[in-house]
C-alpha positions as CSV (number, residue, x, y, z in Angstrom):
1,M,18.4,-15.2,23.5
2,T,19.3,-11.6,22.4
3,P,16.9,-8.7,22.8
4,T,16.3,-8.7,19.1
5,Q,15.5,-12.4,19.1
6,K,13.1,-11.9,22.1
7,T,11.3,-9.2,20.2
8,C,11.0,-11.3,17.1
9,A,9.7,-14.3,19.1
10,T,7.1,-12.1,20.8
11,S,6.0,-10.7,17.5
12,I,5.5,-14.1,16.0
13,M,3.4,-15.2,19.0
14,V,1.2,-12.1,18.7
15,L,0.8,-12.8,15.0
16,L,-0.3,-16.4,15.5
17,V,-2.8,-15.4,18.2
18,S,-4.2,-12.6,16.1
19,T,-5.0,-14.9,13.1
20,A,-8.2,-16.0,14.6
21,F,-9.5,-12.5,14.9
22,F,-9.0,-11.7,11.2
23,A,-10.6,-14.9,10.1
24,S,-13.8,-13.3,11.4
25,Y,-13.7,-10.9,8.4
26,G,-14.6,-13.9,6.2
27,E,-13.6,-14.6,2.7
28,R,-11.5,-11.8,1.0
29,P,-13.3,-10.1,-1.9
30,K,-12.5,-11.3,-5.4
31,Q,-12.0,-8.6,-8.1
32,P,-13.9,-9.2,-11.3
33,E,-11.5,-9.9,-14.3
34,D,-13.1,-7.1,-16.4
35,E,-12.8,-4.5,-13.7
36,M,-9.9,-2.0,-13.7
37,L,-9.3,0.2,-10.6
38,F,-7.6,3.5,-10.5
39,V,-5.3,3.7,-7.5
40,A,-4.0,7.1,-6.4
41,H,-0.3,6.9,-5.8
42,R,0.5,8.1,-2.3
43,G,-2.9,9.8,-2.5
44,A,-3.6,12.4,-5.1
45,S,0.1,13.3,-5.0
46,Y,0.1,15.4,-8.1
47,L,-2.1,18.0,-6.4
48,A,-1.4,17.5,-2.7
49,P,1.8,16.4,-0.8
50,E,2.3,12.7,-0.9
51,N,1.3,10.4,1.9
52,T,-0.6,13.2,3.8
53,L,-4.1,13.0,5.1
54,S,-5.1,15.6,2.5
55,S,-3.7,13.7,-0.4
56,I,-5.5,10.5,0.6
57,R,-8.8,12.3,1.1
58,L,-8.4,14.2,-2.1
59,A,-7.9,11.0,-4.0
60,W,-11.3,9.7,-2.9
61,E,-12.9,13.1,-3.5
62,L,-11.6,13.0,-7.1
63,G,-13.2,9.6,-7.7
64,A,-10.2,7.3,-7.3
65,D,-11.3,3.8,-6.6
66,A,-8.5,3.5,-4.1
67,A,-5.7,5.5,-2.4
68,E,-2.3,4.0,-1.9
69,C,0.0,4.9,1.0
70,D,3.3,3.8,2.4
71,V,3.7,2.9,6.1
72,M,6.6,2.3,8.5
73,L,7.4,2.3,12.2
74,T,8.8,5.1,14.2
75,S,11.3,4.6,17.1
76,D,8.3,4.6,19.6
77,L,6.4,2.0,17.4
78,K,3.9,4.3,15.9
79,V,2.8,3.5,12.3
80,V,3.1,6.6,10.1
81,L,2.6,7.3,6.4
82,F,6.0,7.9,4.8
83,H,7.9,6.6,1.9
84,D,11.6,7.4,2.4
85,K,13.9,6.0,5.0
86,T,14.8,9.6,6.0
87,T,12.8,12.8,6.1
88,A,15.3,15.0,4.2
89,R,13.7,15.0,0.7
90,L,10.2,15.8,1.9
91,T,10.8,18.0,4.8
92,G,14.2,19.6,4.5
93,E,15.1,18.2,8.0
94,D,17.1,15.0,8.1
95,Y,15.8,12.3,10.4
96,V,15.8,8.5,10.0
97,V,12.2,7.6,10.5
98,R,12.6,4.4,12.3
99,E,15.1,6.0,14.7
100,T,12.9,9.1,15.4
101,S,9.9,9.4,17.7
102,W,6.4,10.4,16.7
103,E,6.7,13.5,18.9
104,V,9.5,14.8,16.6
105,L,8.0,13.6,13.3
106,R,4.5,15.1,14.0
107,N,6.0,18.6,13.9
108,L,7.6,18.3,10.5
109,A,5.9,19.9,7.5
110,I,5.9,18.2,4.0
111,R,7.3,20.6,1.4
112,L,5.1,21.2,-1.6
113,K,6.3,20.2,-5.0
114,E,5.7,22.3,-8.1
115,S,2.4,20.7,-9.1
116,N,1.0,20.8,-5.5
117,L,-1.7,23.3,-4.7
118,R,-0.6,26.1,-2.4
119,K,-3.5,25.5,0.0
120,Y,-1.8,22.3,1.2
121,E,1.2,24.2,2.6
122,G,2.1,22.9,6.0
123,E,0.7,19.4,5.8
124,G,2.3,17.0,8.2
125,I,3.1,13.3,8.5
126,P,-0.1,11.4,9.5
127,L,-0.6,8.3,11.6
128,L,-2.1,5.3,9.8
129,A,-4.9,5.3,12.5
130,E,-6.1,8.6,11.1
131,V,-6.3,7.3,7.6
132,L,-8.0,4.0,8.5
133,Q,-10.8,6.0,10.2
134,A,-11.4,8.1,7.0
135,I,-12.0,5.4,4.4
136,P,-15.4,5.9,2.7
137,D,-17.7,2.9,2.5
138,D,-17.2,2.4,-1.2
139,R,-13.4,3.0,-1.5
140,M,-10.2,1.2,-0.7
141,L,-7.0,2.0,1.0
142,V,-4.0,0.2,-0.5
143,I,-1.3,-0.1,2.2
144,E,2.3,-0.6,1.1
145,I,4.4,-2.1,3.9
146,K,7.9,-0.5,3.9
147,D,9.2,-2.4,6.9
148,G,9.7,-6.1,7.5
149,P,7.5,-8.5,9.6
150,E,8.2,-6.6,12.8
151,I,5.5,-4.0,11.8
152,L,2.7,-6.6,11.4
153,P,1.7,-6.9,15.1
154,H,1.3,-3.1,15.1
155,L,-0.7,-3.2,11.9
156,Q,-2.9,-5.9,13.4
157,Q,-3.7,-3.7,16.4
158,L,-4.5,-0.6,14.3
159,V,-6.7,-2.5,11.8
160,E,-8.6,-4.1,14.7
161,E,-9.2,-0.8,16.5
162,H,-9.6,1.7,13.6
163,W,-10.8,0.0,10.4
164,K,-14.5,0.5,10.5
165,S,-15.5,1.2,6.8
166,G,-14.4,0.7,3.2
167,R,-11.8,-1.9,2.1
168,I,-8.1,-2.3,2.6
169,S,-5.4,-4.2,0.7
170,F,-1.7,-4.8,1.5
171,I,1.2,-4.7,-1.0
172,C,4.9,-5.2,-0.3
173,F,8.2,-5.8,-2.1
174,D,9.4,-8.2,0.7
175,L,8.0,-11.6,0.0
176,E,8.5,-12.9,3.6
177,T,6.5,-9.9,4.9
178,I,3.6,-10.1,2.5
179,L,3.3,-13.9,3.0
180,A,3.2,-13.3,6.7
181,A,0.5,-10.6,6.2
182,R,-1.5,-13.1,4.2
183,R,-1.5,-15.5,7.2
184,I,-2.5,-12.9,9.7
185,F,-5.1,-11.1,7.6
186,P,-6.9,-13.9,5.7
187,G,-9.8,-11.6,4.8
188,V,-7.6,-8.8,3.3
189,P,-6.2,-9.0,-0.3
190,C,-2.4,-9.2,-0.4
191,Y,-0.1,-8.5,-3.4
192,F,3.6,-9.1,-4.0
193,L,5.3,-5.9,-5.4
194,S,8.0,-6.3,-8.1
195,T,9.9,-4.0,-10.3
196,F,10.8,-6.7,-12.9
197,R,9.1,-9.8,-14.4
198,S,12.0,-11.8,-13.2
199,G,11.0,-11.1,-9.6
200,V,7.6,-12.5,-10.2
201,N,8.9,-15.5,-12.1
202,R,11.5,-16.3,-9.4
203,H,8.9,-16.3,-6.6
204,F,5.9,-17.5,-8.6
205,N,5.5,-20.8,-6.9
206,E,5.8,-19.2,-3.4
207,I,3.2,-16.5,-4.5
208,V,0.7,-19.2,-5.5
209,Q,1.4,-21.6,-2.6
210,G,1.2,-18.6,-0.2
211,Q,-2.3,-17.9,-1.5
212,L,-1.6,-14.3,-2.4
213,D,-4.2,-12.5,-4.4
214,G,-1.9,-11.3,-7.1
215,V,1.2,-9.2,-8.1
216,D,1.7,-5.5,-8.4
217,V,4.3,-4.9,-11.1
218,R,6.0,-1.8,-12.7
219,Y,4.0,-1.3,-15.8
220,R,6.9,-1.5,-18.2
221,A,7.5,-5.1,-17.1
222,I,4.0,-6.3,-17.8
223,N,3.3,-8.2,-21.0
224,K,0.7,-10.7,-22.3
225,K,2.6,-13.7,-21.2
226,L,2.8,-12.5,-17.6
227,V,-0.9,-11.7,-17.4
228,R,-1.8,-15.1,-18.9
229,Q,0.5,-16.9,-16.5
230,C,-1.0,-15.1,-13.5
231,R,-4.6,-15.5,-14.5
232,A,-4.1,-19.2,-15.1
233,A,-2.9,-19.5,-11.5
234,G,-5.8,-17.4,-10.2
235,L,-3.7,-14.3,-9.6
236,Q,-4.6,-10.7,-10.4
237,V,-2.1,-8.3,-12.0
238,W,-1.9,-4.7,-10.8
239,C,0.6,-2.1,-12.1
240,W,2.5,1.0,-11.0
241,T,3.0,4.0,-11.7
242,V,1.2,5.2,-14.9
243,N,0.7,8.9,-15.6
244,E,0.1,9.0,-19.3
245,P,-3.0,7.8,-21.4
246,G,-1.0,5.6,-23.8
247,P,0.5,3.2,-21.3
248,A,-2.7,3.2,-19.3
249,R,-4.7,2.1,-22.4
250,K,-2.1,-0.7,-23.0
251,M,-2.5,-1.9,-19.4
252,K,-6.3,-2.0,-19.8
253,A,-6.0,-3.9,-23.1
254,L,-3.7,-6.5,-21.4
255,G,-6.3,-7.0,-18.7
256,V,-4.5,-5.4,-15.8
257,G,-6.8,-5.1,-12.8
258,A,-5.5,-1.8,-11.2
259,I,-3.5,1.1,-12.4
260,T,-1.6,3.1,-9.8
261,T,-1.2,6.8,-10.8
262,D,-0.4,10.2,-9.4
263,R,-3.3,11.7,-11.4
264,P,-6.3,9.4,-10.8
265,K,-9.1,11.8,-12.0
266,W,-7.3,13.1,-15.0
267,L,-6.1,9.7,-16.2
268,K,-9.5,8.1,-15.7
269,E,-11.0,10.8,-17.8
270,Q,-8.5,10.2,-20.6
271,I,-9.3,6.5,-20.6
């Protein structure tokens, strides 16, 4: 057995053992069909640097129902908030995240974009543990898994140790990973991410049989037929990423359950 195979086998054993723990959270909450959540994309990323502790906290302060973040592993198996595979775009220094230690990444500063407030200059890359500890009782953290199943044992440990308040949900583009997350976290809502309707249709039976809570689809790909199909199967439909009132109103009219946006407070006021 190769070192990689040994690591995968160990990870699978940890996942199976941990399932009993997460069953103790009970039944996962069901979102009412007439409820529409506003989810802050990578936090309040229009005003604060994306995927930073400040952007996540600001999203909740501005009234967002949930804050979304991206997570991945470092070379020393820390779970950090970051979207890109490399740090070049956001920091100006080029490191591959999964090949770089937390000790290096923690010293990088996220560059401000034009719309970001100057007071957030120098924000760094946070650990997921820090964010889990900061969830208000009445809010949600939507965690997008950017890695494969290998990250799940580490998420299990962090959730067990640091999630004390509020709610969490998982989303992921990789079907194998989100189905595995469902098995490990029976009390946590899990959604399959897709850019196109064809992705949902291709995997529809697996999504239903895997008991996922729903799908999270690029808003331009959502139509009445998709929403009806999903609702008939007991699935919720969420969408990403909407920053203008017109498309947001259309999503609401279609019965979409959550809108991911860079501007949660402003968009909510327009709707």
